[in-house]
DSSP file (Angstrom, degrees, kcal/mol; ACC not computed):
  #  RESIDUE AA STRUCTURE BP1 BP2  ACC     N-H-->O    O-->H-N    N-H-->O    O-->H-N    TCO  KAPPA ALPHA  PHI   PSI    X-CA   Y-CA   Z-CA
    1    1 A X              0   0    0      0, 0.0     2,-0.7     0, 0.0     0, 0.0   0.000 360.0 360.0 360.0 126.9  -27.2   66.5   41.6
    2    2 A X        -     0   0    0      2,-0.0     2,-0.5     0, 0.0     0, 0.0  -0.849 360.0-178.6 -98.0 113.2  -26.3   64.7   38.4
    3    3 A X        -     0   0    0     -2,-0.7     2,-0.4    16,-0.0    15,-0.0  -0.949  15.4-148.4-115.9 125.3  -27.9   66.3   35.4
    4    4 A X        -     0   0    0     -2,-0.5    15,-2.1     2,-0.0     2,-0.4  -0.725  14.9-161.9 -91.2 142.9  -27.5   64.9   31.9
    5    5 A X  E     -A   18   0A   0     -2,-0.4     2,-0.4    13,-0.2    13,-0.2  -0.978   9.7-148.5-127.8 133.1  -27.5   67.3   29.1
    6    6 A X  E     -A   17   0A   0     11,-2.6    11,-3.1    -2,-0.4     2,-0.4  -0.827  21.2-174.3 -95.6 139.1  -28.1   66.7   25.4
    7    7 A X  E     +A   16   0A   0     -2,-0.4     2,-0.3     9,-0.2     9,-0.2  -0.990  11.9 160.4-134.0 144.8  -26.3   69.0   23.0
    8    8 A X  E     -A   15   0A   0      7,-1.8     7,-3.2    -2,-0.4     2,-0.5  -0.969  36.2-110.1-151.9 165.0  -26.4   69.5   19.3
    9    9 A X  E     -A   14   0A   0     -2,-0.3     2,-0.5     5,-0.2     5,-0.2  -0.859  24.6-175.4-106.6 132.2  -25.5   72.2   16.9
   10   10 A X  E >  S-A   13   0A   0      3,-2.6     3,-1.2    -2,-0.5    -2,-0.0  -0.955  79.7 -16.5-125.1 110.8  -28.0   74.1   14.9
   11   11 A X  T 3  S-     0   0    0     -2,-0.5    -1,-0.1     1,-0.2     3,-0.1   0.822 127.7 -54.5  66.0  30.5  -26.6   76.5   12.4
   12   12 A X  T 3  S+     0   0    0      1,-0.2     2,-0.5     0, 0.0    -1,-0.2   0.435 115.4 112.8  83.8  -1.0  -23.2   76.4   14.1
   13   13 A X  E <   -A   10   0A   0     -3,-1.2    -3,-2.6     2,-0.0     2,-0.3  -0.916  68.2-125.9-108.4 129.0  -24.6   77.3   17.5
   14   14 A X  E     -A    9   0A   0     -2,-0.5     2,-0.5    -5,-0.2    -5,-0.2  -0.572  24.4-163.1 -73.8 128.1  -24.4   74.7   20.3
   15   15 A X  E     -A    8   0A   0     -7,-3.2    -7,-1.8    -2,-0.3     2,-0.5  -0.964   1.2-158.5-116.6 130.4  -27.8   74.1   21.9
   16   16 A X  E     -A    7   0A   0     -2,-0.5     2,-0.5    -9,-0.2    -9,-0.2  -0.913   7.3-173.8-112.0 130.1  -28.1   72.4   25.3
   17   17 A X  E     -A    6   0A   0    -11,-3.1   -11,-2.6    -2,-0.5     2,-0.2  -0.970  22.6-133.4-123.3 114.5  -31.3   70.7   26.4
   18   18 A X  E     -A    5   0A   0     -2,-0.5     4,-0.3   -13,-0.2   -13,-0.2  -0.498  14.5-143.0 -65.7 134.7  -31.5   69.3   30.0
   19   19 A X  S >  S+     0   0    0    -15,-2.1     3,-0.8     1,-0.2    -1,-0.1   0.876  91.0  50.4 -68.0 -41.2  -33.0   65.8   29.8
   20   20 A X  T 3  S+     0   0    0    -16,-0.4    -1,-0.2     1,-0.2   -15,-0.1   0.735 113.9  41.7 -77.3 -20.5  -35.1   65.8   33.0
   21   21 A X  T 3  S+     0   0    0     -3,-0.2     2,-0.5     3,-0.0    -1,-0.2   0.279  94.6  93.9-109.2  12.1  -36.9   69.0   32.3
   22   22 A X  S <  S+     0   0    0     -3,-0.8     2,-0.2    -4,-0.3    -5,-0.0  -0.881  74.6  13.6-109.4 133.8  -37.7   68.6   28.6
   23   23 A X  S    S-     0   0    0     -2,-0.5     2,-0.4     2,-0.0    -3,-0.0  -0.517  92.4 -52.1 106.0-173.2  -40.9   67.2   27.3
   24   24 A X        -     0   0    0     -2,-0.2     2,-0.5     2,-0.0    -2,-0.1  -0.883  43.9-150.2-109.1 134.4  -44.3   66.3   28.6
   25   25 A X        -     0   0    0     -2,-0.4     2,-0.5     2,-0.0    -2,-0.0  -0.908   8.4-162.0-108.5 126.0  -44.7   64.2   31.7
   26   26 A X        -     0   0    0     -2,-0.5     2,-0.4     2,-0.0    -2,-0.0  -0.905  16.3-132.4-107.4 132.6  -47.8   62.0   32.0
   27   27 A X        -     0   0    0     -2,-0.5     2,-1.3     1,-0.1    -2,-0.0  -0.682  15.4-137.9 -79.2 128.6  -48.9   60.6   35.4
   28   28 A X        -     0   0    0     -2,-0.4     2,-0.3     2,-0.0    -1,-0.1  -0.744  29.7-171.8 -88.2  97.4  -49.7   56.9   35.1
   29   29 A X        -     0   0    0     -2,-1.3     2,-0.5     1,-0.0    -3,-0.0  -0.655  26.2-115.4 -92.7 146.9  -52.8   56.8   37.3
   30   30 A X        -     0   0    0     -2,-0.3     3,-0.1    20,-0.1    -1,-0.0  -0.679  35.5-120.9 -80.0 124.8  -54.4   53.5   38.3
   31   31 A X        -     0   0    0     -2,-0.5    19,-0.3     1,-0.1     2,-0.1  -0.305  33.6 -95.0 -66.3 151.1  -57.9   53.3   36.7
   32   32 A X        -     0   0    0     17,-3.3     2,-0.4    19,-0.3    17,-0.2  -0.423  38.4-156.3 -66.2 137.0  -60.9   52.9   39.0
   33   33 A X        -     0   0    0     -2,-0.1     8,-0.1    17,-0.1     3,-0.1  -0.973  12.9-129.6-117.9 129.1  -62.0   49.3   39.6
   34   34 A X        -     0   0    0     -2,-0.4     8,-0.1     6,-0.3     0, 0.0  -0.364  37.7 -90.7 -71.7 153.8  -65.5   48.4   40.6
   35   35 A X    >   -     0   0    0      1,-0.1     3,-1.4     6,-0.1     6,-0.2  -0.181  41.7-104.6 -60.0 160.2  -65.9   46.1   43.6
   36   36 A X  T 3  S+     0   0    0      1,-0.3    -1,-0.1    -3,-0.1     5,-0.1   0.805 118.5  45.7 -58.8 -34.2  -66.2   42.3   42.9
   37   37 A X  T 3  S+     0   0    0      3,-0.1    -1,-0.3     2,-0.0     2,-0.2   0.438  88.6 106.4 -94.5   1.1  -70.0   42.1   43.4
   38   38 A X  S X  S-     0   0    0     -3,-1.4     3,-1.8     1,-0.1    -4,-0.1  -0.576  76.8-126.9 -77.9 142.7  -70.8   45.2   41.3
   39   39 A X  T 3  S+     0   0    0      1,-0.3    -1,-0.1    -2,-0.2    24,-0.0   0.763 108.8  55.7 -61.1 -23.3  -72.3   44.5   37.9
   40   40 A X  T >  S+     0   0    0     -5,-0.1     3,-1.9     2,-0.1     2,-0.3   0.398  75.2 125.2 -91.5   5.0  -69.7   46.7   36.2
   41   41 A X  T <  S+     0   0    0     -3,-1.8    -6,-0.1     1,-0.3    -8,-0.1  -0.498  87.7   2.5 -65.5 123.3  -66.7   44.7   37.7
   42   42 A X  T 3  S+     0   0    0     -2,-0.3     2,-0.3     1,-0.3    -1,-0.3   0.590  91.5 154.4  78.0  11.0  -64.5   43.6   34.8
   43   43 A X    X   -     0   0    0     -3,-1.9     3,-1.0     1,-0.1    -1,-0.3  -0.559  40.0-150.1 -74.8 130.8  -66.7   45.4   32.2
   44   44 A X  T 3  S+     0   0    0     -2,-0.3    -1,-0.1     1,-0.2    -4,-0.0   0.616  90.1  69.0 -75.1 -10.2  -64.7   46.4   29.1
   45   45 A X  T 3  S+     0   0    0      2,-0.1    10,-1.0    -5,-0.0     2,-0.3   0.318  72.6 104.5 -95.3   8.4  -67.0   49.4   28.6
   46   46 A X  S <  S-     0   0    0     -3,-1.0     8,-0.2     8,-0.2     2,-0.1  -0.672  76.9-112.5 -86.3 147.5  -65.8   51.4   31.6
   47   47 A X        -     0   0    0     -2,-0.3     2,-2.0     1,-0.1     6,-0.2  -0.469  24.3-114.5 -76.6 149.1  -63.5   54.3   30.8
   48   48 A X  S    S+     0   0    0     -2,-0.1     2,-0.3   -17,-0.1    -1,-0.1  -0.512  73.1 120.8 -85.9  74.2  -59.9   54.2   32.0
   49   49 A X  S    S-     0   0    0     -2,-2.0   -17,-3.3     2,-0.3     4,-0.1  -0.818  74.7-112.5-128.0 169.3  -60.2   57.0   34.5
   50   50 A X  S    S+     0   0    0    -19,-0.3     2,-0.3    -2,-0.3   -17,-0.1   0.297  97.7  67.5 -89.3  11.3  -59.6   57.3   38.2
   51   51 A X  S    S-     0   0    0    -19,-0.1    -2,-0.3    -4,-0.1   -19,-0.3  -0.900 101.9 -86.7-121.2 156.9  -63.3   57.9   38.9
   52   52 A X        +     0   0    0     -2,-0.3     2,-0.3   -19,-0.1    -2,-0.1  -0.436  59.2 165.7 -64.1 130.0  -66.2   55.4   38.5
   53   53 A X        -     0   0    0     -6,-0.2     2,-0.3    -2,-0.2    -4,-0.1  -0.997  20.3-175.6-148.6 147.8  -67.4   55.6   34.9
   54   54 A X        -     0   0    0     -2,-0.3    -8,-0.2    -8,-0.2     4,-0.1  -0.995  23.6-143.9-144.1 141.9  -69.6   53.6   32.6
   55   55 A X  S    S+     0   0    0    -10,-1.0     2,-0.3    -2,-0.3    -9,-0.1   0.578  80.6  83.1 -85.2  -8.8  -70.4   54.1   28.9
   56   56 A X  S    S-     0   0    0      1,-0.1    -2,-0.1   -11,-0.1     3,-0.1  -0.703  90.9-102.1 -93.2 148.2  -74.0   52.9   29.3
   57   57 A X        -     0   0    0     -2,-0.3     8,-0.3     1,-0.1     2,-0.1  -0.290  41.0 -99.8 -66.9 152.9  -76.7   55.4   30.5
   58   58 A X        -     0   0    0     -4,-0.1     2,-0.3     6,-0.1    -1,-0.1  -0.449  32.8-144.3 -70.8 144.6  -77.9   55.2   34.1
   59   59 A X    >   -     0   0    0      4,-0.5     3,-1.0    -2,-0.1    -1,-0.0  -0.776  20.7-119.1-105.1 155.0  -81.1   53.4   34.8
   60   60 A X  T 3  S+     0   0    0     -2,-0.3    -1,-0.1     1,-0.2    -2,-0.0   0.850 115.2  48.2 -62.2 -33.5  -83.6   54.6   37.4
   61   61 A X  T 3  S-     0   0    0      2,-0.1    -1,-0.2     1,-0.0    -3,-0.0   0.530 113.5-116.6 -86.2  -3.9  -83.2   51.2   39.3
   62   62 A X    <   +     0   0    0     -3,-1.0    -2,-0.1     1,-0.2     2,-0.1   0.556  67.1 139.3  85.4   8.2  -79.4   51.3   39.2
   63   63 A X        -     0   0    0      1,-0.1    -4,-0.5   -24,-0.0     2,-0.4  -0.363  52.2-115.8 -82.6 167.7  -79.0   48.1   37.1
   64   64 A X     >  -     0   0    0      1,-0.1     4,-1.9    -6,-0.1     5,-0.1  -0.893   6.2-148.4-110.3 132.7  -76.6   47.7   34.2
   65   65 A X  H  > S+     0   0    0     -2,-0.4     4,-2.0    -8,-0.3    -1,-0.1   0.907 100.4  48.8 -63.0 -44.5  -77.7   47.2   30.6
   66   66 A X  H  > S+     0   0    0      1,-0.2     4,-2.3     2,-0.2    -1,-0.2   0.895 109.6  52.1 -63.9 -41.5  -74.6   45.1   29.7
   67   67 A X  H  > S+     0   0    0      1,-0.2     4,-1.9     2,-0.2    -1,-0.2   0.895 109.3  49.6 -63.2 -40.5  -75.1   42.9   32.8
   68   68 A X  H  X S+     0   0    0     -4,-1.9     4,-1.7     1,-0.2    -1,-0.2   0.885 109.8  51.7 -67.9 -37.1  -78.8   42.3   31.8
   69   69 A X  H  X S+     0   0    0     -4,-2.0     4,-1.7     2,-0.2    -2,-0.2   0.924 109.8  48.7 -63.4 -44.8  -77.8   41.3   28.2
   70   70 A X  H  X S+     0   0    0     -4,-2.3     4,-1.2     1,-0.2    -1,-0.2   0.876 109.3  53.0 -64.1 -37.8  -75.2   38.8   29.4
   71   71 A X  H  < S+     0   0    0     -4,-1.9    -1,-0.2     1,-0.2    -2,-0.2   0.876 109.2  49.0 -66.7 -35.9  -77.7   37.3   31.8
   72   72 A X  H  < S+     0   0    0     -4,-1.7    -1,-0.2     1,-0.2    -2,-0.2   0.806 104.7  59.9 -70.6 -29.9  -80.2   36.8   28.9
   73   73 A X  H  < S+     0   0    0     -4,-1.7     2,-1.7     1,-0.1    -1,-0.2   0.835  83.1  86.1 -67.9 -32.2  -77.5   35.2   26.7
   74   74 A X     <  +     0   0    0     -4,-1.2     2,-0.5    -3,-0.2    -1,-0.1  -0.527  62.5 175.5 -75.5  89.9  -77.0   32.4   29.1
   75   75 A X        -     0   0    0     -2,-1.7     2,-0.1     1,-0.0    -3,-0.1  -0.840  28.0-125.4 -99.2 129.5  -79.7   30.1   27.9
   76   76 A X        -     0   0    0     -2,-0.5     2,-0.2     1,-0.1    -1,-0.0  -0.462  24.7-115.9 -73.9 144.4  -79.9   26.7   29.6
   77   77 A X        -     0   0    0     -2,-0.1    -1,-0.1     1,-0.1     2,-0.0  -0.494  30.1-111.7 -76.9 148.9  -79.8   23.6   27.4
   78   78 A X     >  -     0   0    0     -2,-0.2     4,-2.4     1,-0.1     5,-0.2  -0.266  32.5-103.4 -72.7 168.7  -82.8   21.4   27.3
   79   79 A X  H  > S+     0   0    0      1,-0.2     4,-2.3     2,-0.2     5,-0.1   0.884 121.6  50.4 -63.0 -39.6  -82.5   17.9   28.8
   80   80 A X  H  > S+     0   0    0      2,-0.2     4,-2.2     1,-0.2    -1,-0.2   0.896 111.8  47.6 -68.4 -38.7  -82.2   16.2   25.4
   81   81 A X  H  > S+     0   0    0      2,-0.2     4,-2.4     1,-0.2    -2,-0.2   0.896 112.6  49.5 -67.5 -40.2  -79.5   18.6   24.2
   82   82 A X  H  X S+     0   0    0     -4,-2.4     4,-2.0     2,-0.2    -2,-0.2   0.906 110.9  49.6 -63.5 -42.3  -77.6   18.1   27.5
   83   83 A X  H  X S+     0   0    0     -4,-2.3     4,-2.2     2,-0.2    -2,-0.2   0.909 111.1  49.2 -62.9 -44.7  -77.9   14.3   27.1
   84   84 A X  H  X S+     0   0    0     -4,-2.2     4,-2.2     1,-0.2    -2,-0.2   0.905 110.7  50.1 -63.9 -41.5  -76.6   14.4   23.5
   85   85 A X  H  X S+     0   0    0     -4,-2.4     4,-2.2     1,-0.2    -1,-0.2   0.892 109.6  51.9 -63.1 -38.4  -73.6   16.6   24.5
   86   86 A X  H  X S+     0   0    0     -4,-2.0     4,-2.2     2,-0.2    -2,-0.2   0.903 108.4  50.7 -63.0 -43.2  -72.8   14.2   27.3
   87   87 A X  H  X S+     0   0    0     -4,-2.2     4,-2.2     1,-0.2    -1,-0.2   0.905 109.6  50.8 -62.9 -41.7  -72.8   11.2   24.9
   88   88 A X  H  X S+     0   0    0     -4,-2.2     4,-2.2     1,-0.2    -2,-0.2   0.925 110.5  48.8 -63.4 -43.9  -70.5   13.1   22.5
   89   89 A X  H  X S+     0   0    0     -4,-2.2     4,-1.9     1,-0.2    -1,-0.2   0.891 111.0  50.1 -63.4 -39.4  -68.0   13.8   25.4
   90   90 A X  H  X S+     0   0    0     -4,-2.2     4,-2.0     2,-0.2    -1,-0.2   0.897 109.8  51.4 -63.2 -41.0  -68.1   10.2   26.5
   91   91 A X  H  X S+     0   0    0     -4,-2.2     4,-2.4     1,-0.2    -2,-0.2   0.886 108.3  51.4 -63.9 -40.4  -67.4    9.0   22.9
   92   92 A X  H  X S+     0   0    0     -4,-2.2     4,-2.2     2,-0.2    -1,-0.2   0.899 108.0  52.2 -65.1 -39.2  -64.4   11.4   22.7
   93   93 A X  H  X S+     0   0    0     -4,-1.9     4,-2.0     2,-0.2    -2,-0.2   0.914 109.5  49.4 -60.9 -43.3  -63.0   10.0   25.9
   94   94 A X  H  X S+     0   0    0     -4,-2.0     4,-2.2     1,-0.2    -2,-0.2   0.927 110.1  50.8 -62.5 -44.7  -63.3    6.5   24.5
   95   95 A X  H  X S+     0   0    0     -4,-2.4     4,-2.3     1,-0.2    -1,-0.2   0.892 109.9  50.0 -59.8 -41.3  -61.5    7.5   21.3
   96   96 A X  H  X S+     0   0    0     -4,-2.2     4,-1.9     2,-0.2    -1,-0.2   0.874 109.2  51.5 -65.3 -38.0  -58.7    9.1   23.2
   97   97 A X  H  X S+     0   0    0     -4,-2.0     4,-2.2     2,-0.2    -2,-0.2   0.898 110.0  49.5 -64.3 -42.0  -58.3    5.9   25.3
   98   98 A X  H  X S+     0   0    0     -4,-2.2     4,-2.5     1,-0.2    -2,-0.2   0.913 108.8  53.1 -66.4 -42.3  -58.1    3.8   22.1
   99   99 A X  H  X>S+     0   0    0     -4,-2.3     5,-2.5     1,-0.2     4,-0.7   0.904 109.1  48.8 -60.3 -39.6  -55.5    6.1   20.7
  100  100 A X  H  <5S+     0   0    0     -4,-1.9     3,-0.5     3,-0.2    -1,-0.2   0.912 111.9  48.5 -66.2 -41.1  -53.4    5.7   23.8
  101  101 A X  H  <5S+     0   0    0     -4,-2.2    -2,-0.2     1,-0.2    -1,-0.2   0.892 116.5  42.0 -65.3 -38.3  -53.7    2.0   23.7
  102  102 A X  H  <5S-     0   0    0     -4,-2.5    -1,-0.2    -5,-0.1    -2,-0.2   0.503 108.5-126.2 -86.3  -3.7  -52.8    1.8   20.0
  103  103 A X  T  <5 +     0   0    0     -4,-0.7     2,-0.4    -3,-0.5    -3,-0.2   0.899  48.7 167.2  57.0  44.5  -50.0    4.4   20.4
  104  104 A X      <       0   0    0     -5,-2.5    -1,-0.2    -6,-0.2    -2,-0.1  -0.760 360.0 360.0 -89.9 131.8  -51.5    6.6   17.7
  105  105 A X              0   0    0     -2,-0.4    -1,-0.1    -5,-0.0    -5,-0.0   0.380 360.0 360.0-122.8 360.0  -50.2   10.1   17.5
């Protein structure tokens, strides 16, 4: 068995400290990951522990508060807004094609 030892002098007395048995050892445990179809999968608000955990309170129906908020944020664009966005994207494509033809950088 090969043991490395650190030594230094304190007040003229040599002190030897074995390297492998000195200090605090932390186990690097893999945090629990929720299944892919679970509302908490990929949630940044879960604690980094090896058991399932969530920082939001439990609901009686088992749903997730964060998941409901994200679903409400996704508001669909109206037809007029979608059409305007499509026209802008087409115009940008035309401008890029003109730049390539004119060799503009």
